[in-house]
C-alpha positions as CSV (number, residue, x, y, z in Angstrom):
1,M,-83.6,-6.3,-3.2
2,K,-80.6,-4.4,-4.9
3,I,-80.0,-3.7,-8.2
4,S,-77.0,-4.2,-10.8
5,T,-75.9,-3.8,-14.5
6,E,-73.3,-5.2,-16.8
7,I,-70.7,-2.3,-17.8
8,D,-69.3,-3.4,-21.2
9,S,-71.9,-1.4,-23.1
10,A,-70.8,1.5,-21.4
11,A,-67.4,0.9,-21.3
12,R,-67.2,0.8,-25.1
13,I,-68.6,4.3,-25.3
14,V,-67.0,6.2,-22.2
15,G,-64.7,3.6,-20.7
16,E,-65.0,1.4,-17.7
17,E,-63.9,4.0,-15.3
18,R,-66.7,6.4,-16.3
19,A,-68.9,3.4,-16.8
20,V,-68.6,2.3,-12.9
21,E,-69.4,6.4,-11.9
22,L,-72.1,6.7,-14.3
23,V,-74.0,3.1,-12.9
24,A,-73.4,4.6,-9.4
25,R,-74.8,7.9,-10.3
26,A,-78.1,6.4,-11.9
27,G,-78.9,4.6,-8.6
28,F,-77.5,1.1,-9.2
29,D,-76.2,-0.4,-6.1
30,A,-73.8,-2.6,-7.8
31,F,-71.9,-3.3,-11.2
32,D,-71.4,-6.2,-13.2
33,F,-67.7,-6.4,-14.5
34,S,-67.6,-7.2,-18.0
35,M,-64.2,-8.8,-19.0
36,F,-64.5,-9.1,-22.4
37,A,-61.6,-6.7,-23.5
38,M,-59.4,-8.8,-21.6
39,A,-59.5,-11.5,-24.4
40,P,-61.4,-10.3,-27.3
41,Y,-62.6,-12.9,-29.6
42,D,-62.8,-13.0,-33.6
43,Y,-65.6,-15.4,-34.5
44,Q,-64.5,-15.4,-38.1
45,S,-60.5,-15.6,-37.7
46,R,-61.4,-18.1,-34.5
47,T,-58.3,-16.0,-32.7
48,L,-58.1,-13.6,-30.6
49,R,-58.1,-10.0,-31.8
50,P,-55.3,-7.6,-30.8
51,T,-55.7,-5.2,-27.9
52,D,-53.9,-3.1,-25.5
53,H,-56.7,-3.0,-22.9
54,P,-54.9,-2.8,-19.4
55,L,-56.7,-6.0,-18.5
56,H,-54.9,-8.2,-21.5
57,G,-51.8,-6.7,-20.2
58,D,-49.5,-6.8,-17.0
59,G,-51.6,-3.9,-15.5
60,Y,-54.8,-6.2,-15.1
61,A,-54.7,-6.2,-11.2
62,A,-54.3,-2.3,-11.1
63,F,-56.7,-1.9,-13.4
64,A,-59.3,-3.9,-11.6
65,K,-58.2,-2.3,-8.1
66,R,-59.0,0.9,-9.8
67,L,-62.4,0.0,-10.6
68,A,-62.7,-1.0,-7.1
69,T,-61.8,2.3,-5.9
70,I,-64.1,4.3,-8.2
71,A,-67.0,1.9,-6.9
72,H,-66.1,2.6,-3.2
73,E,-65.8,6.5,-3.9
74,N,-69.2,6.5,-5.5
75,G,-70.9,4.3,-3.2
76,I,-71.5,0.9,-4.9
77,V,-69.8,-2.4,-4.9
78,C,-69.0,-5.1,-7.5
79,N,-71.6,-7.9,-7.0
80,Q,-70.5,-10.4,-10.0
81,S,-68.2,-10.5,-13.0
82,H,-68.2,-11.8,-16.6
83,A,-65.2,-13.8,-18.2
84,P,-64.3,-13.9,-21.4
85,F,-65.6,-16.1,-24.1
86,P,-66.2,-18.6,-25.8
87,V,-64.2,-21.0,-23.5
88,Y,-63.8,-23.5,-26.2
89,C,-61.0,-21.2,-27.6
90,P,-57.8,-22.2,-26.1
91,E,-56.2,-18.8,-25.9
92,I,-59.1,-17.7,-24.0
93,R,-59.4,-20.5,-21.4
94,D,-55.7,-19.3,-20.8
95,Y,-57.2,-16.4,-19.2
96,L,-60.3,-17.6,-17.2
97,K,-58.1,-17.7,-13.7
98,R,-57.0,-13.9,-14.4
99,A,-60.6,-13.2,-14.7
100,I,-61.5,-15.2,-11.4
101,E,-58.4,-13.3,-10.0
102,C,-59.6,-9.5,-11.1
103,T,-63.2,-10.5,-9.6
104,A,-61.8,-11.0,-6.4
105,I,-59.9,-7.7,-6.7
106,A,-62.6,-6.1,-7.6
107,G,-64.3,-7.2,-4.7
108,A,-67.0,-9.7,-6.1
109,N,-67.9,-13.3,-5.0
110,V,-69.4,-14.5,-7.9
111,C,-67.5,-15.1,-11.7
112,V,-69.7,-16.0,-14.8
113,I,-68.0,-18.5,-16.7
114,H,-69.8,-19.8,-19.7
115,P,-69.6,-23.7,-20.7
116,D,-68.6,-24.8,-23.8
117,N,-71.7,-24.9,-25.6
118,Y,-71.1,-28.1,-27.7
119,K,-70.0,-30.2,-24.6
120,S,-71.9,-32.2,-21.9
121,A,-72.3,-31.9,-18.5
122,Q,-69.8,-34.5,-17.9
123,E,-67.4,-32.8,-20.3
124,N,-67.7,-29.3,-19.0
125,A,-67.0,-30.1,-15.3
126,E,-63.3,-30.9,-16.5
127,L,-63.1,-27.5,-17.1
128,F,-65.0,-26.1,-13.8
129,R,-63.0,-28.7,-11.6
130,E,-59.8,-27.4,-12.9
131,L,-60.7,-23.9,-12.1
132,L,-62.5,-24.5,-8.7
133,P,-59.3,-24.5,-6.5
134,F,-58.0,-21.4,-7.8
135,A,-61.4,-19.9,-7.6
136,K,-61.5,-21.3,-3.9
137,A,-58.3,-19.7,-2.8
138,H,-59.8,-16.6,-3.9
139,G,-63.1,-16.7,-2.2
140,V,-64.9,-16.6,-5.9
141,R,-67.8,-18.7,-6.9
142,I,-67.9,-19.8,-10.6
143,A,-71.5,-19.3,-11.8
144,T,-72.2,-21.2,-15.2
145,E,-74.8,-20.0,-17.4
146,N,-77.7,-21.5,-20.0
147,M,-76.5,-21.1,-23.5
148,W,-77.9,-21.6,-26.8
149,L,-77.2,-22.7,-30.5
150,W,-79.2,-21.8,-34.0
151,D,-81.2,-24.3,-36.0
152,N,-81.1,-22.6,-39.4
153,E,-83.7,-25.2,-40.7
154,R,-85.9,-24.6,-38.0
155,D,-85.1,-20.7,-37.7
156,C,-85.0,-20.9,-33.7
157,A,-82.9,-21.4,-31.0
158,S,-81.5,-25.2,-30.7
159,A,-80.1,-27.2,-27.6
160,A,-76.7,-26.3,-26.0
161,A,-74.8,-26.5,-22.6
162,C,-77.6,-25.9,-19.7
163,S,-79.9,-24.4,-22.2
164,H,-82.4,-27.0,-20.6
165,H,-83.3,-26.8,-16.9
166,D,-82.9,-30.5,-16.3
167,D,-79.1,-30.1,-18.2
168,F,-78.5,-26.9,-16.3
169,K,-79.0,-28.3,-13.0
170,A,-77.0,-31.9,-14.2
171,H,-74.2,-28.9,-14.8
172,I,-73.9,-28.0,-11.5
173,D,-74.7,-31.4,-9.6
174,V,-72.4,-33.5,-11.7
175,V,-69.6,-31.5,-9.9
176,G,-71.1,-31.3,-6.9
177,D,-69.2,-28.4,-5.4
178,P,-70.6,-25.4,-3.5
179,F,-68.4,-23.0,-5.4
180,L,-70.0,-24.0,-8.7
181,V,-73.2,-22.1,-9.3
182,A,-75.8,-21.1,-11.8
183,C,-76.3,-17.6,-13.6
184,L,-79.7,-17.8,-15.2
185,D,-80.0,-15.8,-18.4
186,I,-83.3,-15.1,-18.5
187,G,-83.4,-14.0,-22.3
188,H,-81.7,-17.0,-23.3
189,A,-84.0,-19.3,-21.3
190,E,-87.3,-17.4,-22.9
191,M,-86.1,-18.3,-26.5
192,R,-88.4,-20.8,-28.5
193,G,-87.0,-24.2,-29.6
194,L,-85.1,-24.8,-25.9
195,D,-88.4,-26.4,-24.7
196,T,-87.6,-24.7,-21.2
197,S,-88.5,-21.2,-19.6
198,A,-86.9,-18.9,-17.3
199,C,-89.5,-19.9,-14.5
200,D,-88.6,-23.6,-15.2
201,M,-85.1,-22.8,-14.7
202,I,-85.8,-21.1,-11.6
203,R,-87.9,-23.7,-10.0
204,T,-85.4,-26.5,-11.2
205,L,-82.4,-25.0,-10.3
206,G,-83.4,-23.8,-6.8
207,P,-80.9,-22.6,-4.5
208,R,-78.3,-23.4,-7.3
209,L,-79.2,-20.2,-8.6
210,Q,-77.1,-17.3,-7.1
211,A,-76.5,-14.8,-10.2
212,L,-78.9,-13.0,-13.1
213,H,-78.7,-12.0,-16.3
214,I,-81.5,-10.4,-17.3
215,H,-82.8,-8.5,-20.5
216,D,-86.0,-8.9,-22.7
217,N,-86.5,-10.5,-26.4
218,D,-89.2,-11.3,-28.8
219,R,-89.5,-14.8,-27.4
220,K,-86.9,-15.8,-30.6
221,Y,-84.0,-13.9,-30.9
222,D,-81.1,-13.2,-28.1
223,S,-82.0,-9.3,-28.6
224,H,-80.5,-8.4,-25.1
225,R,-82.7,-5.3,-24.7
226,L,-84.3,-3.7,-21.5
227,P,-87.0,-5.4,-19.3
228,F,-90.5,-4.1,-20.1
229,T,-89.7,-3.5,-24.0
230,M,-90.3,-6.4,-25.8
231,D,-92.3,-9.7,-25.2
232,I,-91.2,-11.3,-21.9
233,D,-93.6,-11.3,-19.0
234,F,-91.3,-10.5,-16.2
235,G,-94.3,-10.9,-13.8
236,P,-94.2,-14.5,-13.1
237,I,-90.5,-15.0,-13.3
238,V,-89.9,-12.1,-10.4
239,E,-92.9,-14.6,-8.6
240,A,-90.6,-17.7,-9.2
241,L,-87.6,-15.9,-7.6
242,R,-89.5,-15.0,-4.7
243,E,-90.7,-18.6,-4.1
244,I,-87.3,-19.9,-4.3
245,G,-85.8,-17.0,-1.9
246,Y,-83.6,-15.9,-4.3
247,M,-81.2,-14.0,-2.3
248,G,-78.9,-12.3,-5.2
249,Y,-79.0,-9.4,-7.2
250,L,-81.2,-8.2,-9.9
251,T,-78.6,-7.7,-12.6
252,L,-79.1,-6.4,-16.2
253,E,-77.4,-7.4,-19.2
254,A,-79.5,-5.3,-21.5
255,D,-76.3,-4.4,-23.3
256,R,-77.9,-3.8,-26.7
257,H,-79.5,-0.6,-24.8
258,L,-76.8,1.5,-25.5
259,D,-76.3,0.9,-29.3
260,G,-76.0,3.8,-31.1
261,V,-76.2,6.1,-28.1
262,Q,-73.9,9.1,-28.2
263,A,-71.0,9.7,-25.3
264,E,-73.0,12.8,-24.1
265,D,-76.1,10.6,-23.9
266,V,-74.7,7.5,-21.8
267,A,-75.7,9.0,-18.5
268,K,-79.5,9.8,-19.7
269,E,-79.8,6.0,-20.9
270,I,-78.1,4.2,-18.1
271,C,-80.9,6.0,-15.4
272,V,-83.6,4.8,-18.0
273,M,-81.9,1.7,-17.3
274,A,-81.9,1.9,-13.6
275,D,-85.5,2.5,-13.8
276,A,-86.1,-0.6,-15.3
277,A,-84.1,-2.8,-12.9
278,R,-85.9,-0.5,-10.2
279,R,-89.3,-1.5,-11.3
280,L,-88.5,-5.2,-11.2
281,A,-86.9,-4.7,-7.7
282,A,-90.2,-3.1,-6.6
283,M,-92.1,-6.3,-7.9
284,F,-89.8,-8.7,-5.7
285,D,-90.6,-6.3,-2.9
286,A,-94.1,-6.2,-3.2
287,P,-96.1,-7.5,-0.3
């Protein structure tokens, strides 16, 4: 079993190019190409924030190619990517094809694109059907993800697109195209209030599950912490992945692990992340 991690958390401190190098040196097999800087969203103003990031401008393709080159030089690959969100923002939807193109340039064949949290499987199908011809032309599968909203009265997560295992399955099946697959966010699935679990998700999705976002939490908040540091029991989850014959990467999305870390300490902390990912891989590979 191969391991990967998102690079957004490290890139915010040392930049994407250096992040890819450090991920490789820590022993990861791959990196998840985080593309949030392509179209950074301001939830207060509900508009895109100004940015001079290369992914946002005309140099996006060259930038993606540069990361692929750095990865190759350091002996790793890009296994998947993550497009900007939220997709209910029209300006962000304009960048989704660019995200798919950058995924292909970087060498990955899976691009995670969130569903619209507030829409049904039938309504979200319109977005995916619109993008699928472009994705197929670039050899990229779209992986949608289980989401959540928040119920202030109950003080816990509440239903959103793909948040329940049956709804997640419906989102994939209503489109009925092998280029639309599932990325299970394990932390989201384990939040109380959603009437599901990561194991329920895995067994319901079966072969539809082709990508992961792995992180830990206290079973209430979406903490995005390192596995084995909070309350999620990863033993049954790994066993469920083995049961369905999961063949993708174990990809961390423990982006909060680097909160407050200084640039000189990023390499050390990415090694800590790699240790946690290798522990998961050893569990998966155990006889």
